[in-house]
C-alpha positions in Angstrom: 0.0 0.0 -0.1 1.3 3.4 -1.0 2.0 5.8 1.9 -0.2 8.9 2.0 0.6 12.2 3.5 -2.3 14.4 4.5 -1.5 18.0 5.2 -3.9 20.0 7.1 -3.5 23.8 6.5 -5.3 26.7 8.0 -5.7 28.8 11.1 -6.0 28.0 14.9 -9.1 25.9 14.3 -7.0 23.5 12.3 -4.6 23.3 15.2 -7.5 22.5 17.6 -6.9 25.6 19.8 -9.0 25.6 22.9 -9.7 21.8 22.9 -8.8 20.4 26.3 -8.2 17.0 24.8 -5.7 18.6 22.2 -7.3 16.8 19.3 -9.3 19.5 17.5 -11.4 18.4 14.6 -8.3 17.1 12.7 -7.3 14.7 15.4 -10.7 13.3 15.8 -11.1 12.9 12.0 -7.8 11.0 11.7 -8.7 8.8 14.8 -11.9 7.7 12.8 -9.8 7.0 9.5 -9.0 3.4 9.0 -7.5 1.3 6.1 -5.0 3.9 5.1 -1.2 4.1 5.7 -1.4 7.9 6.3 0.9 10.4 8.0 -1.1 13.5 8.9 0.6 16.9 9.7 -1.1 20.0 10.8 0.4 23.2 9.4 -1.6 25.9 11.2 -0.9 29.8 11.6 -3.3 31.6 13.9 -5.3 34.3 12.4 -4.2 33.6 8.9 -6.1 34.9 5.9 -6.6 32.9 2.8 -4.2 35.3 0.9 -1.5 34.6 3.6 -2.2 30.8 3.3 -1.9 30.9 -0.4 1.6 32.4 0.0 3.0 30.0 2.5 1.4 26.5 2.2 3.3 25.2 -0.9 6.9 25.2 0.5 5.7 23.8 3.9 3.7 21.0 2.3 6.5 20.3 -0.1 8.9 19.6 2.7 6.6 17.0 4.2 5.5 15.3 1.1 6.3 11.7 0.0 7.6 10.7 -3.4 6.6 8.2 -4.6 3.3 8.2 -2.7 0.1 10.1 -2.4 0.0 13.7 -1.1 -3.3 15.2 -0.1 -4.2 18.7 1.1 -7.0 19.7 3.6 -7.6 23.4 3.6 -9.5 24.6 6.7 -10.7 28.2 6.2 -11.6 30.1 9.4 -13.0 33.7 9.8 -9.7 35.6 9.6 -10.7 37.1 6.2 -14.1 38.2 7.7 -12.3 39.9 10.7 -9.7 41.5 8.4 -12.4 42.9 6.1 -11.2 40.9 3.1 -13.9 40.7 0.3 -15.5 37.3 -0.5 -14.1 37.9 -4.1 -10.5 38.2 -2.9 -10.9 35.1 -0.7 -12.4 33.2 -3.6 -9.3 34.2 -5.7 -6.9 33.1 -3.0 -8.6 29.6 -2.6 -8.6 29.2 -6.3 -4.8 29.9 -6.4 -4.3 27.3 -3.8 -6.5 24.6 -5.5 -4.9 25.4 -8.8 -1.3 25.1 -7.5 -2.2 21.8 -5.7 -3.7 20.4 -8.9 -0.6 21.2 -10.8 1.2 19.1 -8.2 -1.2 16.3 -8.4 -2.4 17.0 -4.8 -6.0 16.0 -4.2 -7.8 18.6 -1.9 -10.7 18.8 0.4 -11.9 22.3 1.8 -13.6 22.8 5.1 -15.5 26.1 5.2 -15.7 28.6 8.1 -17.9 27.9 11.1 -19.9 30.6 12.8 -17.9 32.5 15.6 -19.2 35.4 17.4 -16.4 37.8 16.7 -17.0 37.5 13.0 -20.0 39.1 11.3 -22.4 36.3 10.4 -23.6 37.6 7.0 -19.9 38.2 5.9 -19.1 34.6 7.1 -22.0 33.2 5.2 -20.9 35.0 2.1 -17.4 33.7 2.5 -18.6 30.1 2.9 -20.8 30.5 -0.2 -17.9 32.0 -2.2 -15.5 29.1 -1.2 -18.2 26.6 -2.0 -18.5 27.9 -5.5 -14.7 27.8 -6.2 -14.8 24.1 -5.0 -17.9 23.3 -7.1 -16.3 24.6 -10.3 -13.2 22.5 -9.8 -14.9 19.4 -8.5 -13.3 19.8 -5.1 -15.1 18.3 -2.0 -16.4 21.2 0.2 -17.6 20.7 3.7 -20.0 23.5 4.6 -20.0 24.2 8.2 -21.5 27.7 8.6 -25.2 27.0 7.9 -24.9 23.6 9.6 -23.8 25.1 12.9 -25.4 28.6 12.7 -28.5 27.6 14.8 -26.9 24.6 16.6 -27.5 25.0 20.3 -24.6 22.8 21.4 -22.1 24.7 19.1 -23.3 28.1 20.3 -23.0 27.2 23.9 -19.5 25.7 23.5 -18.2 28.7 21.5 -19.7 31.1 24.0 -17.9 29.3 26.8 -14.6 30.0 25.0 -14.9 33.7 24.4 -16.7 33.4 21.1 -13.5 32.9 19.0 -13.2 29.1 19.1 -14.9 26.0 20.3 -14.0 23.5 23.0 -14.3 19.7 23.0 -18.0 19.6 22.0 -17.5 22.1 19.2 -14.5 20.4 17.7 -16.5 17.1 17.9 -19.3 18.7 15.9 -16.8 20.0 13.3 -15.2 16.5 13.0 -18.7 14.9 12.5 -19.4 17.2 9.6 -16.2 16.5 7.9 -16.5 12.7 8.4 -20.1 12.6 7.2 -19.8 15.0 4.1 -17.2 13.4 1.9 -14.1 12.5 3.9 -14.2 8.7 3.4 -15.2 9.0 -0.3 -12.4 11.5 -0.8 -9.8 9.2 0.7 -11.4 6.0 -1.0 -11.7 4.2 2.3 -14.6 2.5 4.1 -16.4 4.3 6.9 -15.9 2.4 10.1 -19.0 0.8 11.6 -17.9 0.8 15.3 
C-alpha cells in the first residue's frame, strides 16, 4: 500500500486551539480513519487569511510530502478574512490559487469552510462560505460546509460562548469532525467508513 501524506493547513481551528483534549477536529477525523497508511501533519498559523495561506502553504507542504506516494491537502478556512475585512471575491481568488497550484502538483484537495464564530459578522461569514463553496464546485473539489450547519446549533453556540466566542472546545470540535467525516471524507480518501 502506498503511503499517504495528509497536510492540514489553515488557522488555529485546524490546530485545535481551545480543545482540552488537544485533538481538535483534525485529530478526531484521523482517529476515525482506517484502512489507510497515512501520516497527517497540521500546518496551522493563527489568524491567517486565505491570501496569507496561499503564499506559504506550498513550501511547507513540499517539505513534508512523500515521493513516490500520495500527497493530499485539507484546507480549513476560518474567519480571519471576515475579521480583516477581506472581500469574498478576494478570498475566492486566494482559494482558487491554492487549489490550482495543488492540482498542478497532483495533490487531491478537500476544503472545510468557516464555522460561525461570534467575533466575525455572520452575514460576511455566510458570504465567505458560499464563495468558497462555488470555487470548489467549479473544480470538482469536496467542500464541507459548516456555517449554515452550525449557525443555529445550540450545542455549538454554547460551546463557543464558553470559549470567548472565538473558538470552540471539545464539543464544538467534535461537531466539526462529525461534519467532515459525514460529508465526503471517506469518499475523498477512498476508504470505508468504520462501523464501530
